[in-house]
N, CA, C and O of each residue as an XYZ file, in Angstrom:
320
protein
N      47.287   -102.057     -0.587
C      46.269   -102.050     -1.612
C      46.102   -100.627     -2.128
O      45.972    -99.690     -1.340
N      46.104   -100.464     -3.428
C      45.996    -99.152     -4.029
C      44.533    -98.823     -4.289
O      43.788    -99.644     -4.823
N      44.121    -97.592     -3.899
C      42.746    -97.187     -4.114
C      42.606    -96.480     -5.446
O      43.512    -95.773     -5.887
N      41.472    -96.674     -6.080
C      41.173    -95.977     -7.319
C      40.882    -94.512     -7.016
O      40.381    -94.180     -5.942
N      41.200    -93.641     -7.967
C      40.884    -92.231     -7.790
C      39.400    -91.972     -8.026
O      38.884    -90.928     -7.629
N      38.723    -92.895     -8.655
C      37.305    -92.734     -8.969
C      36.439    -93.462     -7.953
O      36.756    -94.571     -7.523
N      35.358    -92.827     -7.586
C      34.364    -93.454     -6.732
C      33.044    -92.749     -6.970
O      33.021    -91.627     -7.478
N      31.965    -93.380     -6.616
C      30.641    -92.818     -6.832
C      30.115    -92.211     -5.546
O      30.265    -92.787     -4.468
N      29.498    -91.047     -5.666
C      28.801    -90.429     -4.543
C      27.322    -90.725     -4.748
O      26.767    -90.437     -5.808
N      26.689    -91.296     -3.740
C      25.292    -91.711     -3.828
C      24.403    -90.558     -3.361
O      24.353    -90.255     -2.169
N      23.701    -89.917     -4.299
C      22.874    -88.754     -4.008
C      21.400    -89.104     -3.926
O      20.930    -90.048     -4.560
N      20.684    -88.327     -3.134
C      19.237    -88.408     -3.046
C      18.747    -86.996     -2.729
O      19.362    -86.285     -1.935
N      17.656    -86.599     -3.344
C      17.072    -85.287     -3.065
C      15.707    -85.500     -2.437
O      14.926    -86.332     -2.900
N      15.416    -84.743     -1.375
C      14.184    -84.955     -0.641
C      13.545    -83.620     -0.308
O      14.234    -82.688      0.107
N      12.251    -83.520     -0.482
C      11.509    -82.340     -0.054
C      11.014    -81.502     -1.211
O      11.289    -81.783     -2.377
N      10.283    -80.473     -0.860
C       9.746    -79.526     -1.829
C      10.730    -78.378     -2.008
O      11.767    -78.339     -1.346
N      10.419    -77.472     -2.874
C      11.334    -76.387     -3.241
C      11.903    -75.645     -2.029
O      13.112    -75.424     -1.975
N      11.090    -75.262     -1.076
C      11.554    -74.476      0.065
C      12.288    -75.312      1.109
O      13.056    -74.775      1.907
N      12.057    -76.613      1.108
C      12.643    -77.462      2.148
C      13.533    -78.552      1.574
O      13.768    -79.569      2.227
N      14.022    -78.353      0.374
C      14.823    -79.376     -0.294
C      16.101    -79.678      0.492
O      16.775    -78.766      0.970
N      16.420    -80.942      0.616
C      17.632    -81.388      1.301
C      18.350    -82.366      0.378
O      17.736    -83.283     -0.168
N      19.653    -82.162      0.210
C      20.480    -83.063     -0.575
C      21.106    -84.076      0.372
O      21.716    -83.700      1.373
N      20.957    -85.354      0.061
C      21.509    -86.428      0.880
C      22.690    -87.064      0.156
O      22.583    -87.426     -1.016
N      23.799    -87.197      0.844
C      24.912    -88.017      0.358
C      24.867    -89.259      1.234
O      25.273    -89.236      2.396
N      24.367    -90.342      0.655
C      24.030    -91.517      1.458
C      25.210    -92.421      1.787
O      25.113    -93.238      2.703
N      26.295    -92.302      1.083
C      27.441    -93.170      1.364
C      28.611    -92.368      1.937
O      29.751    -92.525      1.501
N      28.325    -91.522      2.902
C      29.334    -90.642      3.490
C      30.511    -91.412      4.070
O      31.658    -90.998      3.904
N      30.251    -92.515      4.743
C      31.332    -93.282      5.352
C      32.282    -93.836      4.289
O      33.497    -93.839      4.486
N      31.741    -94.298      3.177
C      32.584    -94.794      2.082
C      33.440    -93.677      1.495
O      34.616    -93.883      1.196
N      32.846    -92.489      1.331
C      33.592    -91.342      0.817
C      34.713    -90.978      1.792
O      35.844    -90.722      1.378
N      34.394    -90.958      3.092
C      35.400    -90.635      4.112
C      36.529    -91.661      4.110
O      37.702    -91.296      4.192
N      36.181    -92.940      4.017
C      37.204    -93.987      3.972
C      38.093    -93.810      2.746
O      39.312    -93.962      2.834
N      37.499    -93.496      1.627
C      38.256    -93.309      0.391
C      39.233    -92.138      0.515
O      40.353    -92.193      0.007
N      38.788    -91.074      1.202
C      39.630    -89.891      1.350
C      40.554    -89.961      2.565
O      41.412    -89.097      2.742
N      40.382    -90.982      3.399
C      41.252    -91.172      4.552
C      41.018    -90.168      5.669
O      41.964    -89.710      6.311
N      39.754    -89.826      5.899
C      39.439    -88.882      6.980
C      38.117    -89.280      7.626
O      37.474    -90.248      7.221
N      37.732    -88.519      8.627
C      36.464    -88.774      9.317
C      35.316    -88.084      8.575
O      35.534    -87.070      7.912
N      34.109    -88.615      8.676
C      32.954    -87.993      8.026
C      32.725    -86.542      8.463
O      32.275    -85.720      7.664
N      33.028    -86.227      9.714
C      32.831    -84.864     10.223
C      33.705    -83.858      9.485
O      33.305    -82.710      9.292
N      34.891    -84.282      9.074
C      35.795    -83.395      8.338
C      35.182    -83.041      6.984
O      35.229    -81.885      6.564
N      34.612    -84.027      6.306
C      33.968    -83.783      5.020
C      32.754    -82.887      5.206
O      32.546    -81.951      4.434
N      31.954    -83.166      6.225
C      30.770    -82.348      6.504
C      31.159    -80.891      6.701
O      30.565    -80.001      6.093
N      32.139    -80.647      7.534
C      32.568    -79.271      7.813
C      33.120    -78.588      6.569
O      32.844    -77.412      6.328
N      33.896    -79.316      5.783
C      34.474    -78.753      4.562
C      33.374    -78.350      3.578
O      33.378    -77.234      3.060
N      32.434    -79.264      3.323
C      31.367    -78.969      2.374
C      30.469    -77.844      2.876
O      30.080    -76.973      2.099
N      30.137    -77.852      4.161
C      29.282    -76.804      4.722
C      29.936    -75.436      4.582
O      29.278    -74.451      4.249
N      31.231    -75.389      4.838
C      31.949    -74.117      4.728
C      32.018    -73.647      3.279
O      31.743    -72.481      2.995
N      32.379    -74.536      2.363
C      32.526    -74.163      0.960
C      31.182    -73.797      0.316
O      31.103    -72.865     -0.484
N      30.131    -74.537      0.674
C      28.818    -74.293      0.093
C      28.034    -73.224      0.848
O      27.009    -72.737      0.371
N      28.528    -72.868      2.029
C      27.848    -71.907      2.897
C      26.403    -72.341      3.154
O      25.452    -71.577      2.991
N      26.290    -73.607      3.563
C      24.974    -74.205      3.833
C      25.036    -75.003      5.118
O      26.100    -75.442      5.553
N      23.895    -75.176      5.701
C      23.772    -75.997      6.894
C      23.901    -77.466      6.497
O      23.311    -77.897      5.507
N      24.670    -78.232      7.267
C      24.867    -79.651      6.976
C      24.875    -80.436      8.280
O      25.391    -79.966      9.293
N      24.302    -81.629      8.248
C      24.246    -82.508      9.414
C      24.503    -83.940      8.982
O      24.234    -84.325      7.845
N      25.028    -84.714      9.913
C      25.216    -86.139      9.671
C      24.152    -86.883     10.467
O      24.002    -86.680     11.672
N      23.417    -87.744      9.777
C      22.431    -88.612     10.423
C      22.732    -90.036      9.984
O      22.506    -90.405      8.831
N      23.236    -90.819     10.900
C      23.641    -92.181     10.562
C      24.816    -92.144      9.601
O      25.858    -91.564      9.908
N      24.649    -92.762      8.439
C      25.709    -92.776      7.422
C      25.428    -91.786      6.304
O      26.031    -91.867      5.234
N      24.508    -90.844      6.547
C      24.080    -89.903      5.528
C      24.442    -88.477      5.906
O      24.218    -88.046      7.038
N      25.003    -87.750      4.950
C      25.250    -86.321      5.110
C      24.083    -85.600      4.468
O      23.784    -85.808      3.292
N      23.421    -84.746      5.245
C      22.279    -83.988      4.749
C      22.679    -82.524      4.663
O      23.079    -81.910      5.652
N      22.561    -81.979      3.450
C      22.912    -80.588      3.189
C      21.643    -79.851      2.796
O      20.924    -80.267      1.887
N      21.377    -78.749      3.492
C      20.167    -77.992      3.226
C      20.238    -77.363      1.838
O      21.225    -76.715      1.492
N      19.186    -77.560      1.048
C      19.094    -76.985     -0.280
C      19.537    -77.948     -1.372
O      19.966    -79.070     -1.101
N      19.425    -77.489     -2.597
C      19.801    -78.282     -3.760
C      21.290    -78.123     -4.036
O      21.773    -77.019     -4.285
N      22.001    -79.228     -3.988
C      23.423    -79.241     -4.328
C      23.586    -80.312     -5.403
O      23.320    -81.490     -5.163
N      24.017    -79.899     -6.567
C      24.127    -80.839     -7.676
C      25.416    -81.645     -7.594
O      26.430    -81.184     -7.069
N      25.351    -82.841     -8.119
C      26.467    -83.778     -8.070
C      27.773    -83.200     -8.610
O      28.810    -83.397     -7.977
N      27.780    -82.494     -9.750
C      29.051    -81.938    -10.250
C      29.713    -80.974     -9.257
O      30.939    -80.931     -9.154
N      28.907    -80.211     -8.536
C      29.459    -79.273     -7.542
C      30.163    -80.013     -6.419
O      31.269    -79.644     -6.025
N      29.526    -81.055     -5.902
C      30.121    -81.826     -4.809
C      31.349    -82.572     -5.300
O      32.357    -82.631     -4.596
N      31.281    -83.141     -6.491
C      32.442    -83.854     -7.030
C      33.635    -82.922     -7.187
O      34.770    -83.318     -6.921
N      33.390    -81.689     -7.616
C      34.474    -80.714     -7.754
C      35.070    -80.393     -6.382
O      36.291    -80.335     -6.241
N      34.227    -80.185     -5.376
C      34.722    -79.874     -4.026
C      35.482    -81.060     -3.422
O      36.499    -80.869     -2.755
N      34.998    -82.268     -3.651
C      35.693    -83.460     -3.146
C      37.057    -83.578     -3.829
O      38.044    -83.945     -3.191
N      37.112    -83.269     -5.114
C      38.377    -83.297     -5.843
C      39.353    -82.267     -5.270
O      40.537    -82.564     -5.106
N      38.870    -81.067     -4.967
C      39.705    -80.035     -4.340
C      40.158    -80.473     -2.961
O      41.306    -80.243     -2.581
N      39.263    -81.104     -2.207
C      39.581    -81.589     -0.870
C      40.695    -82.628     -0.930
O      41.594    -82.637     -0.089
N      40.629    -83.499     -1.930
C      41.603    -84.564     -2.108
C      43.005    -84.009     -2.329
O      43.987    -84.598     -1.876
N      43.100    -82.885     -3.019
C      44.388    -82.272     -3.325
C      44.886    -81.573     -2.105
O      45.964    -80.980     -2.131
């Protein structure tokens, strides 16, 4: 079965200005699409963004505001 190159990242932002956390709620789907484990994506994004990141359940939580275009660009680079 051939996978599409396009997929949606499900974002949620939580908290006030000083404690804002970006949630990627469909981390497992993103990992499956990229053919790797969620921890690999977490480590890659944390390193590239230079931010603290944790996995809670099926959600990747990144400290601070991370906009969707930034993550999509990094995921695209990761894919290559």
